[in-house]
C-alpha positions in Angstrom: -9.0 24.6 27.5 -8.8 21.6 25.2 -5.4 20.0 24.6 -4.2 19.8 21.0 -3.1 16.4 19.8 0.4 16.3 18.4 0.1 15.0 14.9 2.5 12.4 13.7 4.5 13.3 10.6 6.3 11.3 8.0 9.6 12.4 6.5 9.8 11.0 2.9 13.0 10.9 0.9 13.3 9.8 -2.7 16.1 7.2 -3.0 15.5 5.7 -6.4 14.7 7.1 -9.8 11.3 7.1 -11.5 12.9 6.5 -14.9 11.5 3.4 -16.5 8.7 3.2 -14.0 5.0 3.0 -14.8 3.2 6.3 -15.3 1.0 5.7 -12.3 4.1 5.5 -10.0 5.6 8.7 -11.5 2.3 10.6 -10.8 2.2 9.3 -7.3 5.7 10.6 -6.6 4.7 14.0 -8.0 1.6 14.0 -5.9 3.8 13.4 -2.8 5.9 16.4 -3.9 9.0 14.4 -4.9 10.6 15.5 -8.2 14.3 14.8 -7.7 16.6 12.2 -6.2 17.4 12.7 -2.5 14.6 15.3 -2.2 12.9 15.2 1.2 9.3 16.2 2.0 7.3 16.1 5.2 3.6 15.0 5.3 1.1 14.4 8.0 0.5 10.7 8.8 -2.9 10.1 7.1 -4.4 7.1 5.5 -4.3 8.8 2.1 -0.5 9.4 2.3 0.0 5.9 3.7 -1.8 4.5 0.7 0.3 6.4 -1.8 3.5 5.2 0.0 2.4 1.6 -0.4 2.5 2.1 -4.2 6.0 3.6 -4.3 7.7 2.1 -1.2 10.5 0.7 -3.3 11.4 4.2 -4.4 11.4 6.1 -1.1 12.7 6.0 2.5 10.2 6.9 5.2 10.9 8.0 8.7 8.2 8.6 11.4 8.4 11.5 13.7 
């Protein structure tokens, strides 16, 4: 029986507001599932998610699990 790999996940918390930010950053935050301050979401650690985080790293806190 094949062993399943345990996927790494990222816990992302919004720590700064998107008010007065470029529209592109606002849409990236919505795509990540963050709509309010101090809201936390969990995503799989994929290159696509990492790319989005690079664009809004100044607005979020990221923890690896």
